[in-house]
C-alpha positions as CSV (number, residue, x, y, z in Angstrom):
1,X,20.8,19.2,-19.6
2,X,17.6,17.2,-20.0
3,X,16.9,14.8,-22.8
4,X,14.2,12.6,-23.7
5,X,14.9,8.8,-25.1
6,X,12.0,9.3,-27.9
7,X,12.8,11.9,-29.9
8,X,15.0,15.3,-29.8
9,X,12.8,17.9,-28.5
10,X,12.9,21.7,-27.4
11,X,13.8,21.7,-23.5
12,X,10.9,24.3,-22.7
13,X,8.2,22.6,-24.9
14,X,8.3,19.3,-23.7
15,X,10.7,17.9,-21.2
16,X,10.5,20.9,-18.5
17,X,6.5,20.5,-18.3
18,X,7.3,17.0,-17.6
19,X,9.2,17.5,-15.0
20,X,7.2,20.1,-13.6
21,X,4.4,17.6,-13.5
22,X,6.2,15.0,-11.8
23,X,6.9,17.6,-9.2
24,X,3.3,18.1,-8.7
25,X,2.7,14.4,-7.8
26,X,4.4,15.1,-4.5
27,X,1.0,16.7,-3.6
28,X,-2.1,14.6,-3.0
29,X,-4.6,17.0,-5.1
30,X,-2.4,16.1,-8.2
31,X,-2.2,12.5,-7.4
32,X,-5.9,12.4,-7.3
33,X,-6.5,14.1,-10.3
34,X,-4.4,12.2,-12.3
35,X,-4.3,8.3,-10.6
36,X,-0.7,8.6,-10.8
37,X,2.2,9.1,-8.1
38,X,6.2,9.1,-8.1
39,X,8.3,6.6,-6.7
40,X,12.0,6.6,-6.5
41,X,15.0,4.2,-5.8
42,X,15.9,0.7,-7.3
43,X,13.9,-1.2,-4.7
44,X,10.7,0.5,-5.5
45,X,11.2,0.4,-9.1
46,X,11.8,-3.0,-8.9
47,X,8.9,-3.9,-6.9
48,X,6.7,-2.2,-9.5
49,X,7.9,-4.2,-12.3
50,X,7.6,-7.3,-10.4
51,X,4.1,-6.8,-9.5
52,X,3.1,-5.4,-13.2
53,X,2.4,-2.2,-12.0
54,X,1.6,0.4,-14.9
55,X,4.7,2.3,-15.3
56,X,4.1,5.8,-17.3
57,X,7.8,6.8,-17.5
58,X,11.2,5.8,-16.1
59,X,13.0,8.8,-14.9
60,X,17.1,8.1,-15.1
61,X,20.0,10.0,-14.1
62,X,23.0,8.1,-15.9
63,X,25.7,9.7,-13.7
64,X,23.9,8.4,-10.4
65,X,22.7,4.8,-11.9
66,X,25.7,3.1,-10.9
67,X,24.3,-0.1,-9.5
68,X,24.5,-3.1,-12.0
69,X,21.1,-4.2,-11.5
70,X,19.5,-1.0,-11.7
71,X,21.1,-0.5,-15.0
72,X,19.9,-4.1,-15.8
73,X,16.5,-2.9,-14.8
74,X,16.3,0.2,-17.0
75,X,17.5,-1.5,-19.9
76,X,14.5,-4.1,-19.9
77,X,12.0,-1.6,-19.3
78,X,13.6,0.6,-22.4
79,X,13.6,-2.7,-24.3
80,X,9.6,-3.3,-23.3
81,X,9.0,0.4,-24.8
82,X,8.6,2.1,-21.5
83,X,9.5,5.8,-22.2
84,X,12.7,7.1,-20.6
85,X,13.2,10.6,-19.3
86,X,16.9,11.2,-18.9
87,X,17.7,14.2,-16.3
88,X,20.9,15.9,-14.7
89,X,21.9,15.3,-11.4
90,X,20.3,18.6,-10.3
91,X,17.1,17.5,-11.6
92,X,17.0,14.3,-10.1
93,X,18.0,16.3,-6.7
94,X,14.9,18.5,-7.4
95,X,12.5,15.3,-7.9
96,X,13.9,13.3,-4.9
97,X,12.5,13.2,-1.7
98,X,15.1,11.1,-0.4
99,X,19.1,12.1,0.8
100,X,20.8,9.6,-1.3
101,X,19.3,9.2,-4.9
102,X,19.9,5.9,-6.9
103,X,19.3,7.7,-10.1
104,X,16.0,5.9,-10.9
105,X,12.5,7.0,-10.5
106,X,9.4,5.9,-12.3
107,X,5.6,7.6,-12.5
108,X,3.3,4.7,-11.8
109,X,-0.5,4.5,-12.2
110,X,-2.3,4.0,-8.8
111,X,-4.3,0.5,-8.2
112,X,-7.8,1.0,-7.3
113,X,-10.8,-1.5,-7.0
114,X,-14.2,-0.8,-6.3
115,X,-16.0,-2.5,-3.2
116,X,-18.5,-3.9,-5.4
117,X,-15.8,-6.0,-7.4
118,X,-14.4,-7.5,-4.5
119,X,-15.3,-11.1,-3.7
120,X,-13.4,-14.0,-2.1
121,X,-10.6,-15.6,-4.2
122,X,-8.9,-17.4,-1.6
123,X,-7.2,-14.7,0.1
124,X,-6.3,-14.6,3.8
125,X,-7.6,-11.3,4.8
126,X,-7.8,-7.2,4.1
127,X,-7.1,-5.0,6.4
128,X,-10.1,-2.2,6.7
129,X,-9.6,1.4,8.3
130,X,-11.2,4.6,8.7
131,X,-8.7,7.1,9.7
132,X,-5.0,6.8,10.0
133,X,-3.3,9.9,10.5
134,X,0.3,8.7,10.4
135,X,1.8,7.8,7.0
136,X,4.2,6.1,8.5
137,X,1.7,4.0,10.4
138,X,0.0,3.3,7.2
139,X,3.1,2.2,5.5
140,X,4.2,-0.3,8.5
141,X,0.6,-1.9,8.0
142,X,0.8,-2.5,4.4
143,X,4.3,-3.7,4.9
144,X,2.9,-6.3,7.4
145,X,0.0,-7.2,5.3
146,X,2.2,-7.9,2.5
147,X,4.4,-9.9,5.0
148,X,1.6,-12.4,5.8
149,X,-0.1,-12.6,2.1
150,X,-2.8,-10.2,3.0
151,X,-4.5,-8.6,0.1
152,X,-5.0,-5.3,0.5
153,X,-6.5,-2.2,2.3
154,X,-10.3,-1.1,2.4
155,X,-10.3,2.8,3.1
156,X,-13.7,4.1,4.5
157,X,-14.1,7.8,3.6
158,X,-11.7,10.2,1.9
159,X,-9.1,11.0,5.0
160,X,-6.3,8.3,4.5
161,X,-4.3,8.3,1.3
162,X,-2.1,5.2,0.9
163,X,0.1,6.8,-2.0
164,X,1.5,10.0,0.1
165,X,5.2,9.5,-0.4
166,X,5.9,9.2,3.5
167,X,3.6,6.1,3.0
168,X,5.1,4.6,0.0
169,X,8.7,4.9,1.8
170,X,7.7,3.3,4.6
171,X,6.1,0.4,2.7
172,X,10.0,-0.4,1.4
173,X,8.2,-1.5,-1.8
174,X,5.4,-3.7,-0.4
175,X,3.1,-1.2,-1.6
176,X,2.7,-3.0,-4.8
177,X,1.7,-6.0,-3.7
178,X,-1.5,-4.8,-2.0
179,X,-4.7,-3.8,-3.4
180,X,-6.7,-0.6,-2.5
181,X,-10.3,-0.2,-2.0
182,X,-12.1,3.2,-1.1
183,X,-15.6,3.1,0.1
184,X,-18.2,4.6,2.6
185,X,-19.6,3.0,5.6
186,X,-22.9,3.4,4.0
187,X,-21.7,1.5,1.0
188,X,-20.4,-1.2,3.8
189,X,-23.6,-1.7,5.2
190,X,-25.2,-2.5,2.1
191,X,-22.1,-4.4,0.3
192,X,-23.9,-8.0,-0.6
193,X,-20.9,-10.1,-0.3
194,X,-19.9,-8.6,3.3
195,X,-21.4,-11.9,5.0
196,X,-18.9,-14.0,2.8
197,X,-16.0,-12.5,5.0
198,X,-15.5,-12.6,8.5
199,X,-15.5,-9.0,9.4
200,X,-13.4,-8.7,13.0
201,X,-13.5,-5.6,14.8
202,X,-10.9,-4.4,17.7
203,X,-11.4,-2.9,21.1
204,X,-10.0,-2.6,24.3
205,X,-13.2,-3.6,25.8
206,X,-14.0,-6.3,23.7
207,X,-15.5,-9.8,25.6
208,X,-12.9,-11.9,23.6
209,X,-9.3,-12.3,24.1
210,X,-8.1,-12.0,19.8
211,X,-6.7,-15.5,20.4
212,X,-9.6,-17.3,21.8
213,X,-11.5,-17.0,18.3
214,X,-11.1,-19.1,15.1
215,X,-10.5,-16.7,12.0
216,X,-12.1,-18.0,8.9
217,X,-10.8,-17.3,5.5
218,X,-11.2,-14.7,4.2
219,X,-10.9,-12.4,7.1
220,X,-11.4,-8.3,7.4
221,X,-9.8,-6.8,10.1
222,X,-11.7,-3.6,11.2
223,X,-9.1,-1.2,13.0
224,X,-10.1,2.0,14.5
225,X,-8.3,5.0,15.0
226,X,-5.7,5.3,17.9
227,X,-7.6,8.3,19.5
228,X,-11.0,7.7,19.3
229,X,-11.0,3.5,18.6
230,X,-13.8,2.1,16.6
231,X,-17.0,3.9,16.6
232,X,-20.1,2.1,17.7
233,X,-21.5,2.5,14.1
234,X,-18.7,0.1,12.8
235,X,-18.6,-2.1,15.7
236,X,-22.4,-3.0,15.1
237,X,-21.2,-4.2,11.7
238,X,-18.7,-6.7,12.5
239,X,-19.4,-10.1,13.1
240,X,-17.1,-10.5,16.3
241,X,-14.9,-7.9,18.5
242,X,-12.0,-9.0,19.9
243,X,-9.7,-7.1,22.1
244,X,-5.6,-7.5,22.1
245,X,-4.8,-8.0,26.4
246,X,-2.2,-5.8,27.9
247,X,-0.8,-6.0,31.1
248,X,1.5,-2.8,31.0
249,X,0.8,0.8,32.0
250,X,0.1,1.6,28.5
251,X,-3.6,1.7,27.7
252,X,-3.6,1.2,24.0
253,X,-1.0,-0.1,21.1
254,X,0.1,2.0,18.2
255,X,-2.1,1.4,15.3
256,X,0.4,-0.4,13.3
257,X,1.4,-2.7,16.1
258,X,-2.0,-3.6,17.1
259,X,-2.7,-4.4,13.2
260,X,0.4,-6.3,12.7
261,X,-0.2,-8.5,15.9
262,X,-3.8,-9.2,14.4
263,X,-2.5,-10.2,11.0
264,X,0.0,-12.5,12.4
265,X,-2.8,-14.4,14.5
266,X,-5.0,-14.9,11.4
267,X,-1.5,-16.2,9.5
268,X,-0.4,-18.1,12.2
269,X,-3.9,-20.0,12.7
270,X,-4.1,-20.7,9.0
271,X,-0.8,-22.3,9.2
272,X,-1.5,-24.2,11.8
273,X,-4.6,-25.7,10.1
274,X,-2.4,-26.3,7.1
275,X,0.3,-28.3,9.0
276,X,-2.5,-30.3,10.8
277,X,-4.2,-31.3,7.5
278,X,-3.5,-34.9,6.4
279,X,-1.5,-35.0,3.2
280,X,-3.7,-37.1,0.7
281,X,-1.2,-39.9,-0.7
């Protein structure tokens, strides 16, 4: 049985359509159309709440909602006026894309910004990508960006979807600390604030070792596709190109690994500058 916490309604006329619309959010076309996504699990819902994501509905299966923290989380959101949809175990299983459901999910508003609205606000860095084919790699990049205090992800073109459920799971909840911008190469070329950022590209053939340069804040790390690397058009937009040295037999790093290496170099340089800065008494 499915009930809605707001009022008693006939099953077919209200609640079933809501369940069907949540199921449709598994498809990118529906996520793009509505600007929503469906998340599941205590960690993900808690991160959404912590980062003040706009929650449209909570989906709750009382029988599976056994963790005390999850129970408190639901109660707190209910008190704040977030609508609850209570479902049976069978319905929760239909909605779930993981093996062990925790009895908690949420429909959340996606968070996008326009490139024109981005300006330096003291953030460490952004990651910019053209194509990331693996949702797992993209999730790892977002998780690493969150770990170092990065601002988020700038996507060139339409090919990459940060709200793919597989990407969302790979972020382990870090998704909600990150901002997302979708733009084009042409818009990037004419972006008035581009000169306020240090745009750093990566290529195996670059002249500079990635540890030889000083990264100024904020930095944009422009990462190329694993198979093709960074095209010449994008390399030409960069302030500097760097390489990550390799001495083994592999000819390239996984894009998520390479991005993580770059993010931690930017992060560690900032940490050293702060440690060496004289304290005012």
